[in-house]
N, C-alpha and C positions, 0 to 999 in steps of 0.2 A: 654642319657642326657650328658650335658657337665660336665667336671670335674671342681672342684673349682680352681679359679685363684686368684692371688694376685690382690688387687685393685690398681688403679693408685695412687701412693703416691704423694700427693700434698706437704706435709711437716709436721712439728711437731706442735702439739697443744701447745700454750703458757701456758695453764693452767696445763698441765701435760708434763713434759720435755721429757719423753721417749715414749709418745703416738704418733703414726704416724697417721696423718689425711689423708684419701684418698677418692676416688670415685670409686664405682663399679656399673655399670648400671644394673647388674644382681642380686645384693644383696642389701637388706635394702633400696631400692628406690621405691616409688610408681610408678614412671615413669623414663625412661632413659634419659630424656631431660636435656641438660646442657646449661646454659646461662653464657657468659663471657663479662664483661665490663671493660674498662680501657682506660685512656688517651693514645694518641699517644706516643710511646716510653716507655710505662709502662710495656711491656712484654706480651701484649695480644696475638700477633701473635706467639711469641716463645712458650708460654704455649699451644696454640691451636695446633701447629704442633707437640708438644710432646704428646698431647692427641691423635691425629690422628695416630701417630706411635704406641702408646700403643694399640689402638683399632684394628688397622689393622694387625700389625706385631706380637703383643704379645697375643691378645685375639681372633685373627682369625675372626674378624667381616668384613662384606662387608661395605666399607666406600666410599661414593661419596662426593668428595670435590669440591664445586662450587667456582672456583677461579676467582675473578673479576679482580685482578691486577697482576696475575701471580707471586705470592710471597709465595705460600703455598706448595712448594716442600718438600717432605720427602723421606726417603729411601724406596726402593722396591715399588715405586709407578708405576701405569699404567697411563702415561701422555697422555692426549688426547687434541689436539689443535683444537678448533672450530673457524672458521672465516666465513665471509659473502660469499666469493666466492671461494677462493682457499682451499677447504677442501674436503676430501674424506669421511668424516663421518658427520652425522647429526642426526636430530631428526624429526620424521614424525608427524606433527600435526594431521593427520587423523587416527592415531592409537587409537583404542577405546577398552574399556573393554568388554570382552565376558561375559556379565552378562545380563540376560533377564530382571532383575528388574531395574538395575541402569546403564546399558550400551547400546550399539547399536549405529548405525549411526546417528539417529535423535537426540539422547541425546548428542552425541559428537558434532554434528553440532551446537547445542545450546551453548555448552561450548565454542566452537571456536568463535562464535559470541560475547560472553561475553568478551573473551580475546582480540579480535580485537577492541571492543569498549573501553576497559580499556586502552590499550596501544597505539592505533593508531587513533581511531575514537571516542573520548570522547563525541562529539556532535551529534553522530549518533542517528537519531530518529527511531520510530517504523517501518517506511517504509524501510529505509536503512537496519535495522537489519533483517527484514523479508526477503528481497531480498537476502541478504548475506547468511542467513540460507538456503534458497532454493538452492542457488548455491552450498553450501557445500553438501547438500543432493543429488543434481543431479550429483555431482562429484563422490559420492559413486556409484550411478547408472551407471555412465560412466564406472566404473570398475566392474560392475556386482554385486554390493553389495546392497541389499535391506533390509530396516529396518524390514519389516514384514516377511522376509524369512531368518530365522536363518541359514539355510543350506548354504547360500551365504556368511556368515560371516567368515572371515579368523581367524583361531585360532593362537594365538601367544604363544611363550614360556612364562611361568609365572615368571621366574627369569632370571637374567642376567649372569648366569654362562654357558649358552649354547654356543657351538662352532658356531652355526648358527648366522651369523651376520645380516641376513635380518630380517625385521620386518613384513614379509608377502608379497609375490610377487604380490598379487592382491589388496593390499591397494593402494589408490590413493596418489598422491603427489601434491605439489603446482603447478608443471608443468601441471598436469591433470586439476587442477582448472582453470588455464589460458586457456586451450583448451576449456573447457565448457563455460567459460565466453566469449571468443572470438567468438565462433560460435553463441551464443545467441545474443550478441551485434551486430554482422554483420547482423543477421536476422532482428532484430528490426530496424536497420538503413536503410533497404530497404523500399521504399514507396510502399504500396500495398503488395499484396501477391507475394512471390517469387515462380517462377516456379520450378519444380523439376530439370530441366536442369540447371537453373541459380543457384540453391542451391548447386548442386553437383559441378558446376564450381567454385563457391566461395570456397568450401572446397578444391578443386584441387589447387587453387592459394595459399590458406593458408598453406597447407601441403608442397608445393614446397618451400615456404619461410622458414618454420620451418626446413626443411632439410638443407638448406643453412646456417642457423644460429645455427644448432645443436652443443652444447658444447662438446659432446662425441659421440662415435660410438653407444652406447646403445640407446640414444635418436634419433640419425639419423636413425637407423634401425626401430625404432618404427614408425616414420613418413613415412618412405619408404613403410612399410607394409600397412599403412592406405591409402597412395597415390595409391598404386597398386590396392587396393580394389575399391576405388572411380573411378579410371580410367576405370576399368572394368564396373562399374555401368553406367558411362557416355556413354559407347559404346552401351548400350541397350536402350538409350533414344532417341526418336524422338522429336527433339526440336519443330518442327512445331505442332505436335499433342499435345505436352505438353503445349504449349502456348494456343492452342485452347481449351484445357480442363481446362484452368484457374488454373494453378499453384499449390499451396501448397497442397500436399497430404501426410499426416502425416506418413502413413505406409511405405512410401519410403524415408523418410527424415532421416537425422542424428539424430534428436531428438527422433523420434518414435522408432528407432532401439535400443535405450537404455532405453525406457520407460519414457522419460522425457516429461513432459507436458509443451509445449511451451506457451500455452495460459495464464499461471499464470504470465508471464512476460509482459503481454500486458496492464497493468494498467497505470494510469496517472503518469507522471514524472519518469517512469522507466528508460528511456534513461539517464536522468540527474543523477539519482541515480547510474546507472551502470558506468557512466563516473567517478563519485567520487570514487566508489569502485575499479574501474579498476586500478587506480594509485597504490594502495596497492597490488593488486593481481599480477600485473606485477613485482613489486619490489620483492615480495616474490618468484615468479617464477624464478627470476634471481639469487637468493641466494641458493647456493648448500646446505647450512646447513639444509634447509627444504625439500630437495629432495634426499639427499644422504642416504646411508644405515647407520644404527646405528653402532657404534663402538663395538668391542668385549671388554667387561669389564672383568677384571680378578677377582679373588676370594677375593681380599682384598681391597687395596687402589687404587681408581680411581680418578685422579685429572682432572677435566674438566676445561680447560683454556678458559675463555670467554673474556680475556683482549683485543682481537682484536676488539671487538665491542665497549668497553668502550673507548679504545684509539682512535678509529676512529670517536668518537662522535656520536655513534649509540646505546646509552644505552637502548633505547626502545626495540630493538631487543634482547638484552641480557636479559631484564626483561621478554619479551615474552618467551624466551627460558627457563628461570628459572621456570616460571609457568608451562610450558609444562612438564619440567623434574620432578618437584615436583609431579605433577599429575600422571606422569608415574610410578614413584617409589612407591608412596602411593597406586596407583591402583593395581600394581603387588603384593605388600605385602597384600593388602586387599583381593584379589581374592584367595590367598592361605589359607585364613581363620584365625580365632583367634589363636594366637601363642600357648597358653597353651593347645589347643585342637589338635595340630598337633602331628603326631606320633614322637617318640623319634629320629628317623633318620633324621627328618627335623628340629631338634633343637640342632644340634651338635655344633653350634656356640655360644650358650648361653642359659641360663635358661629362660630369659625373652625377649631377643632381639638379632637380628642377622644382622640388617642393620642400618647404620647411614647416615644421610645427614649433611654435615658440611658447613657452610657459614660464612666466615669472612666478615667484613664490611657489615653486614646483613642489615644495615639501608637502603641500596640501594633497597632491595627487600621487606622490611617490609611494611605492609599497613600503610597508612597515612590518616589524616583527618577522614571522616566519616567511612572509611573502617578499621580504627585502631582496633576496637573491633568487627568487623564483623565476626561472627563465620564461615562464608562460605569462607572467604579469605583463600587461600591455606595454608599459614604458620600457621594461627590460627586453621584451620581445622586439620592439621597434629599434632599440639601441643595438641589438645584436644582428638583426636581419634586414633592416630597411635600406642600408647602404646600397645593396645591389639593385634595389628598385628605384633609386633616385630620390629617396626621401631622407631628409636630415632632421635632426631633433636638437633643439636648443633649450636647455634647462637652466634656471637661475634660482638660487636659494641663498640663505644667509650663512649656512654652515656646511662644511664638507661632510659632516657627520650625518646629514640628511640622506646621503647617497649610499646605496649598497655597493658591494664589490662588483656586482654584475654590470652596473652602469659605469662605474669608474674604469673598469677594464675595457669597456667598449667605446668610450669617448676619447678620441685621440687628442683633441685640443681642450685645454682647461685654462681659464683665466681666474686668478685668485686676487681679489681686491682686499681692502682693509680686513685683516683677520685678527680676531681677539686673541690676546696672548695665551689664554687658557686653551684655545683651540689649535694652536700651532703644533704642539706635540702630536695631537690626534691626526692633523692634516699631514704632517711629516710621515707618520707611520702608514696611513692609508694610501698616500700617494707615493711612498718610498722616495721621498726627497732626501738626497744625500747631505746637502748643506743645511743643517738644522737651524741656521740663523737667517736663511733666505727670506722666510715669510715675515720676519720682524721688520723688513724694509717697507712692507705695505702700510705701516703706520703713517707714512707720508701720504699726503692727499692725492698725489699724482703718480704713485708707484703701483705697479701690478706685477705679479709673478705669473708668467705664462708657461704652461707645460705642453710639450708635444711628445707624446709617448712617455718615455722615462726621463726626458730632458727638461729641466726647469731653469728659468732665468728671470731676472728682474728687468722690467722695461719702464720707460718713462711714457706715461699715457698722455698723448697730446690733447685728447678730448677734455681732460679735466683742468687744463690750464686756465680756461675762462672761469672756472669755479674755485680756483685755488685761493686760499686765504693764508695770511701769515700765521705761522705756528711758532710758539715759543721755542720749540726744538730747533727751528731753522737757524737760530743764533749760534748753535754749536756745529753747524755743518762744516765750516772751514776747519775746525778743530778735528772733526771726524775724518775729513779728507786727508789731513796731514798725517794722522795716525795710521790710516789704511793704505796710503799710496804705494807702499812697498809690499803689500800683502795681496794674495790672490786666493781664489777658491777653485779647487778642481773637484769635479764630480761626474757622475754617470759613468762609472767604470773606466775613467780616464779618457773617454771619447770626446769630451767637451770641456772647455775651459771658460770659466766665467769670472770676470773681475768686477762683479757687481759692487762689492764694497769699496773698491778703488774709485769707481767713477760716479757713484751715486751723488756726491755733493758737487761734483764738477758740472753736472748737467741739470741739476734741479734748480 
């Protein structure tokens, strides 16, 4: 079991001068999730970075920081830069959970179809989705992985502390998806049945082109081996006899050798559908991030810089990455089982949690519209279920309006920094804050409102003292103090008394 640690000290409670108000994800919290809001320039990022430092460097947690704008650097971090092309590390969309109930290639194929539709093909109909799913399934077959044969499933490490940087040598990549797609598309584009010789010749030409265009030696070697094999096959074929015997013989074809049923692609409008899908497949295949090996994560703070995508005007790929990564971390925590049932040696990083995902400017990845309160959206799902698997989620954004009720109800601790006056009524309503004037106190540079469950109070944030500047409104503090000293505020159904207004000027 972990030893007791000091909580993160947010600052002092206004109602009790000597009382330190803090946050401890392992103690006195129904869940470890933390939500932070605040206007630009209000200290949100500064506070968030300090909390990351606390979790990773002081509490020995594993922290994954998803950095959209490359501004979340902290001490002793493991910095990982992701980009569309010039990157040696990535994430493999084809990695699936080794779980006979909720995992496997076919289930993963369905998940990938949903992500493609969400981020790139919002208007995709049932036919497009079905064909795309079949392509994903056949790509697994291409690598010798079959849904009904668990012996073919590659086992992956269940945590990210392993020195092994690969995610499984037999897993397919987006390059493999392009291979499968191209061969099927070429077959369908031939009028009538393709002879065995013609089919092999088509592959011969394809592999030759891929060797010339290979981005690295590993890829080049792969196609050279395939070309060598098909060249040998071509030598055994009598073209005349092959033509006379009328063409396509599945047992000798590229499709049949991998157990791929070509006939399922013969439906109406398949060519047009494949044309549409092909644009995205080729784009993904050319992006190293979805083909490269996963990085080596260290044991504490890992900052994943996705700014290359947002700066290049490709936020949809960053969002696709976010969803993949959230699924990956959640899946690895889940497969290890419920946290409180793990043996003590697996709980050395905390009593209730050992892994955190941190996202600043989280509005970029948060669900919107009808998905806002969808329990199956990944951020909502993690907020609702991850607690029992030792995974905490920290989200930061400028406005409380960015969060749906699903997230707000599942985040026990909330910290509200400087809040625009126009947002205060909205925040009061969504958070059910009884004292309607409480959030007005956040106009001061070092004041925050902290909520635990349904209880909200103002605190003096120690971290901001070093950044504090004189404000003209400070001249009136003594006057405010005099006027408020005999008044108090009672809220939260009479269970908690807060004299925020009384003490604010005394300790600021």
